[in-house]
VEXKERO-612917 format. One record per residue (C-alpha): residue in three letters; chain; x, z, y. Coordinates in nm, 3 decimals. Example, Ala and Ser with C-alpha at 12.3 -4.5 7.8 and 13.67 -1.06 7.14 Angstrom:
% VEXKERO-612917
[rec 'Ala'; 'A'; [1.230; 0.780; -0.450]];
[rec 'Ser'; 'A'; [1.367; 0.714; -0.106]];
***
This chain:
% VEXKERO-612917
[rec 'Asn'; 'A'; [-5.590; -5.388; 0.802]];
[rec 'Ser'; 'A'; [-5.490; -5.577; 0.527]];
[rec 'Gly'; 'A'; [-5.337; -5.810; 0.795]];
[rec 'Ile'; 'A'; [-5.149; -5.474; 0.908]];
[rec 'Ile'; 'A'; [-5.061; -5.358; 0.605]];
[rec 'Lys'; 'A'; [-4.906; -5.736; 0.558]];
[rec 'Asp'; 'A'; [-4.676; -5.678; 0.862]];
[rec 'Leu'; 'A'; [-4.565; -5.382; 0.778]];
[rec 'Lys'; 'A'; [-4.409; -5.474; 0.422]];
[rec 'Lys'; 'A'; [-4.317; -5.780; 0.579]];
[rec 'Asp'; 'A'; [-4.144; -5.563; 0.834]];
[rec 'Gln'; 'A'; [-3.988; -5.338; 0.591]];
[rec 'Ile'; 'A'; [-4.154; -5.045; 0.768]];
[rec 'Asn'; 'A'; [-4.150; -4.733; 0.571]];
[rec 'Leu'; 'A'; [-4.332; -4.479; 0.833]];
[rec 'Phe'; 'A'; [-4.643; -4.535; 0.989]];
[rec 'His'; 'A'; [-4.747; -4.318; 1.278]];
[rec 'Gly'; 'A'; [-5.134; -4.376; 1.415]];
[rec 'Leu'; 'A'; [-5.102; -4.200; 1.756]];
[rec 'Ser'; 'A'; [-5.472; -4.188; 1.855]];
[rec 'Gly'; 'A'; [-5.718; -4.043; 1.521]];
[rec 'Glu'; 'A'; [-5.657; -4.317; 1.309]];
[rec 'Ile'; 'A'; [-5.454; -4.479; 1.050]];
[rec 'Pro'; 'A'; [-5.517; -4.816; 0.859]];
[rec 'Leu'; 'A'; [-5.647; -4.835; 0.460]];
[rec 'Gly'; 'A'; [-5.372; -4.924; 0.204]];
[rec 'Leu'; 'A'; [-5.094; -4.772; 0.349]];
[rec 'Gln'; 'A'; [-5.082; -4.519; 0.032]];
[rec 'Glu'; 'A'; [-5.080; -4.857; -0.195]];
[rec 'Ala'; 'A'; [-4.863; -5.028; 0.006]];
[rec 'Asn'; 'A'; [-4.588; -4.697; -0.053]];
[rec 'Ile'; 'A'; [-4.561; -4.634; 0.325]];
[rec 'Lys'; 'A'; [-4.574; -4.275; 0.451]];
[rec 'Ser'; 'A'; [-4.852; -4.176; 0.717]];
[rec 'Val'; 'A'; [-4.841; -3.960; 0.993]];
[rec 'Val'; 'A'; [-5.145; -3.949; 1.224]];
[rec 'Thr'; 'A'; [-5.185; -3.777; 1.586]];
[rec 'Ile'; 'A'; [-5.508; -3.581; 1.640]];
[rec 'His'; 'A'; [-5.605; -3.530; 2.009]];
[rec 'Asp'; 'A'; [-5.880; -3.338; 1.983]];
[rec 'Leu'; 'A'; [-6.275; -3.322; 1.828]];
[rec 'Ile'; 'A'; [-6.433; -3.348; 2.123]];
[rec 'Phe'; 'A'; [-6.723; -3.598; 1.976]];
[rec 'Leu'; 'A'; [-6.774; -3.308; 1.744]];
[rec 'His'; 'A'; [-6.815; -3.014; 1.994]];
[rec 'Phe'; 'A'; [-6.983; -3.213; 2.260]];
[rec 'Pro'; 'A'; [-7.192; -3.456; 2.057]];
[rec 'Glu'; 'A'; [-7.457; -3.516; 2.389]];
[rec 'Leu'; 'A'; [-7.130; -3.727; 2.564]];
[rec 'Tyr'; 'A'; [-7.145; -3.958; 2.293]];
[rec 'Ser'; 'A'; [-7.371; -4.208; 2.114]];
[rec 'Ser'; 'A'; [-7.465; -4.175; 1.748]];
[rec 'Val'; 'A'; [-7.322; -4.447; 1.647]];
[rec 'Asp'; 'A'; [-6.970; -4.397; 1.858]];
[rec 'Arg'; 'A'; [-7.018; -4.012; 1.667]];
[rec 'Trp'; 'A'; [-7.031; -4.164; 1.356]];
[rec 'Ile'; 'A'; [-6.762; -4.379; 1.422]];
[rec 'Tyr'; 'A'; [-6.486; -4.172; 1.580]];
[rec 'Asp'; 'A'; [-6.612; -3.873; 1.274]];
[rec 'Lys'; 'A'; [-6.545; -4.128; 0.967]];
[rec 'Lys'; 'A'; [-6.180; -4.272; 1.131]];
[rec 'Ala'; 'A'; [-6.087; -3.884; 1.191]];
[rec 'Arg'; 'A'; [-6.194; -3.740; 0.867]];
[rec 'Phe'; 'A'; [-6.014; -4.048; 0.666]];
[rec 'Ala'; 'A'; [-5.692; -4.016; 0.890]];
[rec 'Val'; 'A'; [-5.653; -3.635; 0.778]];
[rec 'Lys'; 'A'; [-5.712; -3.690; 0.458]];
[rec 'Asn'; 'A'; [-5.514; -3.928; 0.421]];
[rec 'Ala'; 'A'; [-5.232; -3.890; 0.582]];
[rec 'Asp'; 'A'; [-4.887; -3.731; 0.441]];
[rec 'Lys'; 'A'; [-4.883; -3.545; 0.785]];
[rec 'Ile'; 'A'; [-5.100; -3.435; 1.095]];
[rec 'Ile'; 'A'; [-4.940; -3.388; 1.396]];
[rec 'Ala'; 'A'; [-5.224; -3.146; 1.662]];
[rec 'Ile'; 'A'; [-5.134; -3.195; 2.027]];
[rec 'Ser'; 'A'; [-5.216; -2.792; 2.020]];
[rec 'Glu'; 'A'; [-5.280; -2.495; 1.822]];
[rec 'Gln'; 'A'; [-5.668; -2.524; 1.928]];
[rec 'Thr'; 'A'; [-5.699; -2.838; 1.800]];
[rec 'Lys'; 'A'; [-5.486; -2.759; 1.471]];
[rec 'Lys'; 'A'; [-5.787; -2.517; 1.456]];
[rec 'Asp'; 'A'; [-6.037; -2.754; 1.495]];
[rec 'Ile'; 'A'; [-5.888; -2.975; 1.213]];
[rec 'Ile'; 'A'; [-5.888; -2.720; 0.972]];
[rec 'Ser'; 'A'; [-6.269; -2.585; 1.024]];
[rec 'Ser'; 'A'; [-6.433; -2.929; 1.112]];
[rec 'Tyr'; 'A'; [-6.220; -3.088; 0.818]];
[rec 'Asp'; 'A'; [-6.103; -2.864; 0.547]];
[rec 'Val'; 'A'; [-5.784; -2.949; 0.601]];
[rec 'Pro'; 'A'; [-5.478; -2.741; 0.414]];
[rec 'Glu'; 'A'; [-5.269; -2.548; 0.732]];
[rec 'Asn'; 'A'; [-4.938; -2.661; 0.588]];
[rec 'Lys'; 'A'; [-5.038; -3.018; 0.644]];
[rec 'Ile'; 'A'; [-5.058; -2.962; 1.029]];
[rec 'Glu'; 'A'; [-4.767; -2.979; 1.251]];
[rec 'Val'; 'A'; [-4.857; -2.866; 1.626]];
[rec 'Ile'; 'A'; [-4.657; -3.088; 1.874]];
[rec 'Tyr'; 'A'; [-4.731; -3.028; 2.254]];
[rec 'Gln'; 'A'; [-4.776; -3.367; 2.478]];
[rec 'Val'; 'A'; [-4.529; -3.444; 2.748]];
[rec 'Ser'; 'A'; [-4.612; -3.497; 3.126]];
[rec 'His'; 'A'; [-4.548; -3.817; 3.327]];
[rec 'Pro'; 'A'; [-4.149; -3.777; 3.461]];
[rec 'Ala'; 'A'; [-4.315; -3.788; 3.807]];
[rec 'Phe'; 'A'; [-4.399; -3.454; 3.803]];
[rec 'Lys'; 'A'; [-4.100; -3.307; 3.695]];
[rec 'Lys'; 'A'; [-3.917; -3.446; 3.995]];
[rec 'Leu'; 'A'; [-3.861; -3.191; 4.290]];
[rec 'Gln'; 'A'; [-4.025; -3.346; 4.576]];
[rec 'Ser'; 'A'; [-3.907; -3.362; 4.905]];
[rec 'Asp'; 'A'; [-3.998; -3.257; 5.217]];
[rec 'Ile'; 'A'; [-4.003; -3.583; 5.380]];
[rec 'Glu'; 'A'; [-4.170; -3.722; 5.078]];
[rec 'Lys'; 'A'; [-4.446; -3.454; 5.076]];
[rec 'Gln'; 'A'; [-4.507; -3.504; 5.496]];
[rec 'Thr'; 'A'; [-4.523; -3.893; 5.421]];
[rec 'Ile'; 'A'; [-4.790; -3.880; 5.139]];
[rec 'Lys'; 'A'; [-4.972; -3.593; 5.394]];
[rec 'Glu'; 'A'; [-4.980; -3.850; 5.678]];
[rec 'Lys'; 'A'; [-5.079; -4.161; 5.446]];
[rec 'Leu'; 'A'; [-5.364; -3.942; 5.279]];
[rec 'Asn'; 'A'; [-5.484; -3.714; 5.553]];
[rec 'Leu'; 'A'; [-5.456; -3.452; 5.357]];
[rec 'Pro'; 'A'; [-5.440; -3.067; 5.528]];
[rec 'Thr'; 'A'; [-5.217; -2.791; 5.517]];
[rec 'Asn'; 'A'; [-5.363; -2.604; 5.247]];
[rec 'Phe'; 'A'; [-5.579; -2.720; 4.984]];
[rec 'Leu'; 'A'; [-5.744; -2.640; 4.634]];
[rec 'Leu'; 'A'; [-5.700; -2.944; 4.377]];
[rec 'Asn'; 'A'; [-5.877; -3.023; 4.073]];
[rec 'Val'; 'A'; [-5.756; -3.366; 3.877]];
[rec 'Gly'; 'A'; [-5.932; -3.516; 3.604]];
[rec 'Ser'; 'A'; [-6.233; -3.755; 3.506]];
[rec 'Ile'; 'A'; [-6.504; -3.590; 3.729]];
[rec 'Glu'; 'A'; [-6.730; -3.517; 3.390]];
[rec 'Pro'; 'A'; [-6.993; -3.186; 3.313]];
[rec 'Arg'; 'A'; [-6.695; -3.074; 3.066]];
[rec 'Lys'; 'A'; [-6.477; -3.084; 3.302]];
[rec 'Asn'; 'A'; [-6.667; -2.816; 3.516]];
[rec 'Ala'; 'A'; [-6.561; -2.925; 3.895]];
[rec 'Phe'; 'A'; [-6.922; -2.801; 4.034]];
[rec 'Gln'; 'A'; [-6.830; -2.453; 3.967]];
[rec 'Ile'; 'A'; [-6.547; -2.507; 4.178]];
[rec 'Val'; 'A'; [-6.723; -2.680; 4.459]];
[rec 'Lys'; 'A'; [-6.982; -2.361; 4.451]];
[rec 'Ala'; 'A'; [-6.674; -2.146; 4.432]];
[rec 'Val'; 'A'; [-6.505; -2.248; 4.709]];
[rec 'Glu'; 'A'; [-6.863; -2.304; 4.920]];
[rec 'Thr'; 'A'; [-6.780; -1.970; 5.150]];
[rec 'Leu'; 'A'; [-6.407; -2.037; 5.141]];
[rec 'Asp'; 'A'; [-6.208; -2.111; 5.426]];
[rec 'Ile'; 'A'; [-5.982; -2.379; 5.227]];
[rec 'Pro'; 'A'; [-6.060; -2.748; 5.159]];
[rec 'Leu'; 'A'; [-6.106; -2.843; 4.802]];
[rec 'Leu'; 'A'; [-5.952; -3.206; 4.690]];
[rec 'Ile'; 'A'; [-6.087; -3.343; 4.378]];
[rec 'Ile'; 'A'; [-5.876; -3.647; 4.235]];
[rec 'Gly'; 'A'; [-6.024; -3.835; 3.927]];
[rec 'Lys'; 'A'; [-6.236; -4.128; 3.792]];
[rec 'Glu'; 'A'; [-6.619; -4.089; 3.949]];
[rec 'Thr'; 'A'; [-6.953; -4.093; 3.728]];
[rec 'Ala'; 'A'; [-7.281; -3.959; 3.756]];
[rec 'Tyr'; 'A'; [-7.191; -3.586; 3.743]];
[rec 'Ser'; 'A'; [-6.984; -3.677; 4.024]];
[rec 'Asp'; 'A'; [-7.270; -3.799; 4.213]];
[rec 'Thr'; 'A'; [-7.466; -3.498; 4.177]];
[rec 'Ile'; 'A'; [-7.209; -3.298; 4.307]];
[rec 'Lys'; 'A'; [-7.181; -3.566; 4.632]];
[rec 'Glu'; 'A'; [-7.547; -3.451; 4.631]];
[rec 'Tyr'; 'A'; [-7.465; -3.133; 4.644]];
[rec 'Val'; 'A'; [-7.199; -3.136; 4.916]];
[rec 'Ala'; 'A'; [-7.416; -3.339; 5.137]];
[rec 'Lys'; 'A'; [-7.700; -3.088; 5.090]];
[rec 'Asn'; 'A'; [-7.496; -2.825; 5.215]];
[rec 'Ser'; 'A'; [-7.307; -2.978; 5.500]];
[rec 'Leu'; 'A'; [-6.972; -2.928; 5.281]];
[rec 'Glu'; 'A'; [-6.832; -3.292; 5.382]];
[rec 'Ser'; 'A'; [-6.555; -3.120; 5.552]];
[rec 'Lys'; 'A'; [-6.474; -2.876; 5.278]];
[rec 'Val'; 'A'; [-6.507; -3.116; 4.971]];
[rec 'Lys'; 'A'; [-6.334; -3.455; 4.971]];
[rec 'Phe'; 'A'; [-6.293; -3.712; 4.688]];
[rec 'Met'; 'A'; [-6.021; -3.911; 4.613]];
[rec 'Lys'; 'A'; [-5.923; -4.170; 4.328]];
[rec 'Gly'; 'A'; [-5.709; -4.455; 4.262]];
[rec 'Leu'; 'A'; [-5.320; -4.272; 4.349]];
[rec 'Ser'; 'A'; [-5.048; -4.372; 4.195]];
[rec 'Met'; 'A'; [-4.875; -4.120; 3.927]];
[rec 'Glu'; 'A'; [-4.620; -4.074; 4.190]];
[rec 'Glu'; 'A'; [-4.849; -3.991; 4.497]];
[rec 'Leu'; 'A'; [-5.059; -3.737; 4.232]];
[rec 'Ala'; 'A'; [-4.729; -3.589; 4.180]];
[rec 'Val'; 'A'; [-4.658; -3.545; 4.525]];
[rec 'Ile'; 'A'; [-5.021; -3.396; 4.631]];
[rec 'Tyr'; 'A'; [-4.984; -3.136; 4.301]];
[rec 'Ser'; 'A'; [-4.658; -3.010; 4.500]];
[rec 'Leu'; 'A'; [-4.856; -2.967; 4.811]];
[rec 'Ala'; 'A'; [-5.162; -2.791; 4.681]];
[rec 'Ser'; 'A'; [-5.174; -2.441; 4.763]];
[rec 'Ile'; 'A'; [-5.388; -2.367; 4.366]];
[rec 'Phe'; 'A'; [-5.452; -2.617; 4.098]];
[rec 'Ile'; 'A'; [-5.791; -2.518; 3.978]];
[rec 'Tyr'; 'A'; [-5.928; -2.649; 3.623]];
[rec 'Pro'; 'A'; [-6.197; -2.452; 3.461]];
[rec 'Ser'; 'A'; [-6.292; -2.697; 3.202]];
[rec 'Lys'; 'A'; [-6.484; -2.632; 2.887]];
[rec 'Tyr'; 'A'; [-6.328; -2.794; 2.643]];
[rec 'Glu'; 'A'; [-6.008; -2.980; 2.591]];
[rec 'Gly'; 'A'; [-5.732; -3.055; 2.285]];
[rec 'Phe'; 'A'; [-5.475; -2.982; 2.576]];
[rec 'Gly'; 'A'; [-5.468; -3.020; 2.916]];
[rec 'Ile'; 'A'; [-5.249; -3.261; 3.034]];
[rec 'Pro'; 'A'; [-5.331; -3.157; 3.428]];
[rec 'Ile'; 'A'; [-5.194; -2.798; 3.328]];
[rec 'Ile'; 'A'; [-4.857; -2.846; 3.274]];
[rec 'Glu'; 'A'; [-4.846; -3.128; 3.547]];
[rec 'Ala'; 'A'; [-4.904; -2.837; 3.792]];
[rec 'Leu'; 'A'; [-4.671; -2.606; 3.635]];
[rec 'Tyr'; 'A'; [-4.378; -2.849; 3.655]];
[rec 'Ser'; 'A'; [-4.469; -2.909; 4.056]];
[rec 'Gly'; 'A'; [-4.492; -2.525; 4.099]];
[rec 'Thr'; 'A'; [-4.835; -2.468; 4.176]];
[rec 'Pro'; 'A'; [-5.040; -2.186; 4.042]];
[rec 'Val'; 'A'; [-5.298; -2.260; 3.783]];
[rec 'Ile'; 'A'; [-5.660; -2.095; 3.763]];
[rec 'Thr'; 'A'; [-5.806; -2.239; 3.418]];
[rec 'Thr'; 'A'; [-6.041; -2.119; 3.151]];
[rec 'Asn'; 'A'; [-5.975; -1.813; 2.928]];
[rec 'Ser'; 'A'; [-6.019; -1.954; 2.625]];
[rec 'Gly'; 'A'; [-5.958; -2.245; 2.353]];
[rec 'Val'; 'A'; [-5.668; -2.445; 2.430]];
[rec 'Phe'; 'A'; [-5.598; -2.345; 2.796]];
[rec 'Pro'; 'A'; [-5.402; -2.031; 2.757]];
[rec 'Glu'; 'A'; [-5.133; -2.248; 2.522]];
[rec 'Ala'; 'A'; [-5.118; -2.506; 2.821]];
[rec 'Gly'; 'A'; [-5.089; -2.211; 3.131]];
[rec 'Gly'; 'A'; [-4.881; -1.976; 2.999]];
[rec 'Pro'; 'A'; [-4.859; -1.612; 3.020]];
[rec 'Asn'; 'A'; [-4.881; -1.618; 3.419]];
[rec 'Ser'; 'A'; [-5.175; -1.867; 3.533]];
[rec 'Arg'; 'A'; [-5.483; -1.669; 3.596]];
[rec 'Tyr'; 'A'; [-5.754; -1.742; 3.343]];
[rec 'Val'; 'A'; [-6.107; -1.694; 3.413]];
[rec 'Asp'; 'A'; [-6.484; -1.755; 3.259]];
[rec 'Pro'; 'A'; [-6.555; -2.129; 3.362]];
[rec 'Asn'; 'A'; [-6.900; -2.021; 3.403]];
[rec 'Asn'; 'A'; [-6.874; -1.790; 3.635]];
[rec 'Ile'; 'A'; [-6.823; -1.814; 3.969]];
[rec 'Glu'; 'A'; [-6.769; -1.523; 4.132]];
[rec 'Glu'; 'A'; [-6.474; -1.470; 3.903]];
[rec 'Leu'; 'A'; [-6.339; -1.781; 4.023]];
[rec 'Gln'; 'A'; [-6.430; -1.726; 4.343]];
[rec 'Asn'; 'A'; [-6.210; -1.397; 4.316]];
[rec 'Ala'; 'A'; [-5.898; -1.568; 4.170]];
[rec 'Ile'; 'A'; [-5.873; -1.808; 4.415]];
[rec 'Ile'; 'A'; [-5.906; -1.548; 4.681]];
[rec 'Glu'; 'A'; [-5.663; -1.315; 4.530]];
[rec 'Ile'; 'A'; [-5.379; -1.580; 4.491]];
[rec 'Leu'; 'A'; [-5.425; -1.723; 4.847]];
[rec 'Ser'; 'A'; [-5.413; -1.372; 4.981]];
[rec 'Asp'; 'A'; [-5.121; -1.254; 4.797]];
[rec 'Gln'; 'A'; [-4.778; -1.517; 4.874]];
[rec 'Glu'; 'A'; [-4.582; -1.315; 4.654]];
[rec 'Leu'; 'A'; [-4.831; -1.347; 4.355]];
[rec 'Ala'; 'A'; [-4.833; -1.731; 4.428]];
[rec 'Arg'; 'A'; [-4.424; -1.751; 4.488]];
[rec 'Lys'; 'A'; [-4.436; -1.566; 4.122]];
[rec 'Met'; 'A'; [-4.680; -1.767; 3.953]];
[rec 'Ser'; 'A'; [-4.496; -2.066; 4.063]];
[rec 'Ile'; 'A'; [-4.176; -1.958; 3.937]];
[rec 'Thr'; 'A'; [-4.252; -1.839; 3.605]];
[rec 'Gly'; 'A'; [-4.486; -2.148; 3.555]];
[rec 'Leu'; 'A'; [-4.230; -2.366; 3.615]];
[rec 'Glu'; 'A'; [-3.989; -2.170; 3.351]];
[rec 'Phe'; 'A'; [-4.262; -2.150; 3.087]];
[rec 'Val'; 'A'; [-4.354; -2.557; 3.087]];
[rec 'Gln'; 'A'; [-3.986; -2.633; 3.007]];
[rec 'Lys'; 'A'; [-4.138; -2.596; 2.620]];
[rec 'Phe'; 'A'; [-4.297; -2.935; 2.720]];
[rec 'Asn'; 'A'; [-4.002; -3.124; 2.820]];
[rec 'Asp'; 'A'; [-3.927; -3.430; 2.662]];
[rec 'Asp'; 'A'; [-3.660; -3.374; 2.480]];
[rec 'Val'; 'A'; [-3.794; -3.046; 2.279]];
[rec 'Ile'; 'A'; [-4.115; -3.312; 2.182]];
[rec 'Ala'; 'A'; [-3.864; -3.568; 2.079]];
[rec 'Arg'; 'A'; [-3.674; -3.342; 1.885]];
[rec 'Gln'; 'A'; [-4.005; -3.164; 1.672]];
[rec 'Leu'; 'A'; [-4.147; -3.553; 1.626]];
[rec 'Asn'; 'A'; [-3.777; -3.645; 1.454]];
[rec 'Asn'; 'A'; [-3.790; -3.369; 1.235]];
[rec 'Val'; 'A'; [-4.165; -3.469; 1.096]];
[rec 'Tyr'; 'A'; [-4.027; -3.837; 1.009]];
[rec 'Ser'; 'A'; [-3.733; -3.674; 0.855]];
[rec 'Ser'; 'A'; [-3.926; -3.481; 0.639]];
[rec 'Leu'; 'A'; [-4.127; -3.810; 0.484]];
[rec 'Ile'; 'A'; [-3.815; -3.993; 0.432]];
***
């Protein structure tokens, strides 16, 4: 910490932005203003996912940061509520500024690019998509159970874990290998094309600070089904479909409704793309600049 402060003073820095939930000690004494971005407080909501030592460290860092930073940036209204309720921070100290998506998802994919990826990865013409690390909180198992009796395959893309092993065991036991496919290690450009090819993007996560995959899907013009509480309506907007993430039948019915109604799917695609423009880089950059300007 002392080394960081020394370097900041040497370089005549008068504003420090901690991008991942922490700031160094000694900024106030050095007369350096500070901003901290808090992405989520998952370690408080799902303590079982962390060791007791990690929970203690994350909590200590976050508690210090929100108390001592001049401004806090929360990446969603949900995270703002969590910060206020968990750390008793005054509301006027927190600004909500959303995250941006990788540029690859904002690009209109050509038919040639789609066909190339489809052939390269041997993708079906119609499929459902889920993207994100495959862990219990993300809840991909629910999608597998929802599509078990449906005539459309599911593609799950993400880092594999013990939870994905459990899903694979279920898939094998129920002879669903032709229905449920797993992929990982794709480039952003390949992933962006896959989003645009998918019939529906499904994200029944139980908790997120924001939910970047949702806006990736909306930028891709793909209808979204996601969770009906927490941050998800913020990210998905007014025309995504919201379900109880624990209710398999509700999720299945939403899938069936969108697949069977082309006009509904088209409307969700168009209105979702309109909504997601609020997360464009220029909008976010302007909001960040306003926060910086207010402190200097």
